[in-house]
C-alpha positions as protocol buffer text, in pm:
chain_id: "A"
residue {
  index: 1
  type: MET
  ca { x: -18484 y: 7347 z: 38459 }
}
residue {
  index: 2
  type: PRO
  ca { x: -18653 y: 7242 z: 38785 }
}
residue {
  index: 3
  type: ASP
  ca { x: -18662 y: 7477 z: 39084 }
}
residue {
  index: 4
  type: ALA
  ca { x: -18376 y: 7436 z: 39333 }
}
residue {
  index: 5
  type: GLU
  ca { x: -18598 y: 7257 z: 39585 }
}
residue {
  index: 6
  type: LYS
  ca { x: -18712 y: 7016 z: 39312 }
}
residue {
  index: 7
  type: ARG
  ca { x: -18361 y: 6916 z: 39201 }
}
residue {
  index: 8
  type: PHE
  ca { x: -18175 y: 6615 z: 39329 }
}
residue {
  index: 9
  type: SER
  ca { x: -17851 y: 6685 z: 39518 }
}
residue {
  index: 10
  type: LEU
  ca { x: -17515 y: 6579 z: 39378 }
}
residue {
  index: 11
  type: GLU
  ca { x: -17518 y: 6273 z: 39605 }
}
residue {
  index: 12
  type: GLU
  ca { x: -17870 y: 6178 z: 39495 }
}
residue {
  index: 13
  type: THR
  ca { x: -17776 y: 6224 z: 39128 }
}
residue {
  index: 14
  type: ALA
  ca { x: -17473 y: 5998 z: 39181 }
}
residue {
  index: 15
  type: ALA
  ca { x: -17702 y: 5730 z: 39327 }
}
residue {
  index: 16
  type: ILE
  ca { x: -17937 y: 5766 z: 39029 }
}
residue {
  index: 17
  type: ARG
  ca { x: -17645 y: 5731 z: 38785 }
}
residue {
  index: 18
  type: ALA
  ca { x: -17529 y: 5417 z: 38966 }
}
residue {
  index: 19
  type: ALA
  ca { x: -17878 y: 5267 z: 38937 }
}
residue {
  index: 20
  type: LEU
  ca { x: -17896 y: 5360 z: 38569 }
}
residue {
  index: 21
  type: HIS
  ca { x: -17576 y: 5164 z: 38503 }
}
residue {
  index: 22
  type: ALA
  ca { x: -17676 y: 4858 z: 38708 }
}
residue {
  index: 23
  type: PRO
  ca { x: -17885 y: 4648 z: 38464 }
}
residue {
  index: 24
  type: ASN
  ca { x: -18121 y: 4494 z: 38720 }
}
residue {
  index: 25
  type: ALA
  ca { x: -18139 y: 4784 z: 38966 }
}
residue {
  index: 26
  type: ALA
  ca { x: -18481 y: 4930 z: 39034 }
}
residue {
  index: 27
  type: MET
  ca { x: -18518 y: 5293 z: 38935 }
}
residue {
  index: 28
  type: VAL
  ca { x: -18646 y: 5444 z: 39261 }
}
residue {
  index: 29
  type: CYS
  ca { x: -18630 y: 5797 z: 39393 }
}
residue {
  index: 30
  type: PRO
  ca { x: -18361 y: 5846 z: 39659 }
}
residue {
  index: 31
  type: ARG
  ca { x: -18594 y: 6095 z: 39836 }
}
residue {
  index: 32
  type: CYS
  ca { x: -18939 y: 5938 z: 39842 }
}
residue {
  index: 33
  type: GLY
  ca { x: -18904 y: 5589 z: 39692 }
}
residue {
  index: 34
  type: GLY
  ca { x: -19127 y: 5674 z: 39395 }
}
residue {
  index: 35
  type: ALA
  ca { x: -19061 y: 5547 z: 39044 }
}
residue {
  index: 36
  type: LEU
  ca { x: -18801 y: 5733 z: 38837 }
}
residue {
  index: 37
  type: THR
  ca { x: -18860 y: 5790 z: 38467 }
}
residue {
  index: 38
  type: VAL
  ca { x: -18609 y: 5884 z: 38201 }
}
residue {
  index: 39
  type: GLU
  ca { x: -18746 y: 6141 z: 37956 }
}
residue {
  index: 40
  type: TYR
  ca { x: -18645 y: 6187 z: 37592 }
}
residue {
  index: 41
  type: PRO
  ca { x: -18322 y: 6393 z: 37571 }
}
residue {
  index: 42
  type: VAL
  ca { x: -18313 y: 6770 z: 37578 }
}
residue {
  index: 43
  type: GLY
  ca { x: -18058 y: 6974 z: 37382 }
}
residue {
  index: 44
  type: THR
  ca { x: -17917 y: 6928 z: 37035 }
}
residue {
  index: 45
  type: ALA
  ca { x: -17671 y: 6683 z: 36889 }
}
residue {
  index: 46
  type: SER
  ca { x: -17393 y: 6943 z: 36899 }
}
residue {
  index: 47
  type: MET
  ca { x: -17455 y: 6994 z: 37274 }
}
residue {
  index: 48
  type: GLY
  ca { x: -17477 y: 6624 z: 37340 }
}
residue {
  index: 49
  type: HIS
  ca { x: -17776 y: 6453 z: 37489 }
}
residue {
  index: 50
  type: TYR
  ca { x: -17894 y: 6537 z: 37838 }
}
residue {
  index: 51
  type: TRP
  ca { x: -18167 y: 6317 z: 37974 }
}
residue {
  index: 52
  type: GLU
  ca { x: -18410 y: 6435 z: 38238 }
}
residue {
  index: 53
  type: VAL
  ca { x: -18467 y: 6181 z: 38516 }
}
residue {
  index: 54
  type: ARG
  ca { x: -18779 y: 6268 z: 38716 }
}
residue {
  index: 55
  type: CYS
  ca { x: -18959 y: 6112 z: 39010 }
}
residue {
  index: 56
  type: SER
  ca { x: -19325 y: 6036 z: 38952 }
}
residue {
  index: 57
  type: GLY
  ca { x: -19396 y: 6077 z: 39323 }
}
residue {
  index: 58
  type: CYS
  ca { x: -19228 y: 6401 z: 39436 }
}
residue {
  index: 59
  type: ALA
  ca { x: -19154 y: 6550 z: 39090 }
}
residue {
  index: 60
  type: THR
  ca { x: -18786 y: 6605 z: 39178 }
}
residue {
  index: 61
  type: ALA
  ca { x: -18557 y: 6593 z: 38874 }
}
residue {
  index: 62
  type: THR
  ca { x: -18199 y: 6590 z: 38755 }
}
residue {
  index: 63
  type: TYR
  ca { x: -18023 y: 6588 z: 38419 }
}
residue {
  index: 64
  type: VAL
  ca { x: -17766 y: 6326 z: 38323 }
}
residue {
  index: 65
  type: SER
  ca { x: -17566 y: 6274 z: 38007 }
}
residue {
  index: 66
  type: ASP
  ca { x: -17478 y: 5907 z: 38044 }
}
residue {
  index: 67
  type: VAL
  ca { x: -17796 y: 5698 z: 38015 }
}
residue {
  index: 68
  type: PRO
  ca { x: -17734 y: 5342 z: 37890 }
}
residue {
  index: 69
  type: ARG
  ca { x: -17934 y: 5242 z: 37580 }
}
residue {
  index: 70
  type: GLY
  ca { x: -18146 y: 4992 z: 37773 }
}
residue {
  index: 71
  type: ARG
  ca { x: -18270 y: 5269 z: 38005 }
}
residue {
  index: 72
  type: ARG
  ca { x: -18355 y: 5523 z: 37734 }
}
residue {
  index: 73
  type: PRO
  ca { x: -18716 y: 5590 z: 37634 }
}
residue {
  index: 74
  type: THR
  ca { x: -18837 y: 5510 z: 37285 }
}
residue {
  index: 75
  type: PRO
  ca { x: -18801 y: 5819 z: 37064 }
}
residue {
  index: 76
  type: PRO
  ca { x: -19129 y: 5987 z: 36970 }
}
residue {
  index: 77
  type: GLY
  ca { x: -19277 y: 5843 z: 36651 }
}
residue {
  index: 78
  type: SER
  ca { x: -19078 y: 5516 z: 36677 }
}
residue {
  index: 79
  type: GLN
  ca { x: -19204 y: 5165 z: 36719 }
}
residue {
  index: 80
  type: PRO
  ca { x: -19098 y: 5009 z: 37054 }
}
């Protein structure tokens, strides 16, 4: 898990979730304006899927469990 200073606040995570669920919204960091990327899920099927969302600019991250299919990365070993 990221260090405390490299984690988004609850308010920032809420803004990220809102952008994830808005189909045409740009995925930008609420801190620095850098591009946000959604990483392949961490955890197991029994735990549910938790997706890491990380800023490419400031390397701040958060974990969310509700990433729409259109925003998910292609699983490793799959064809896009």
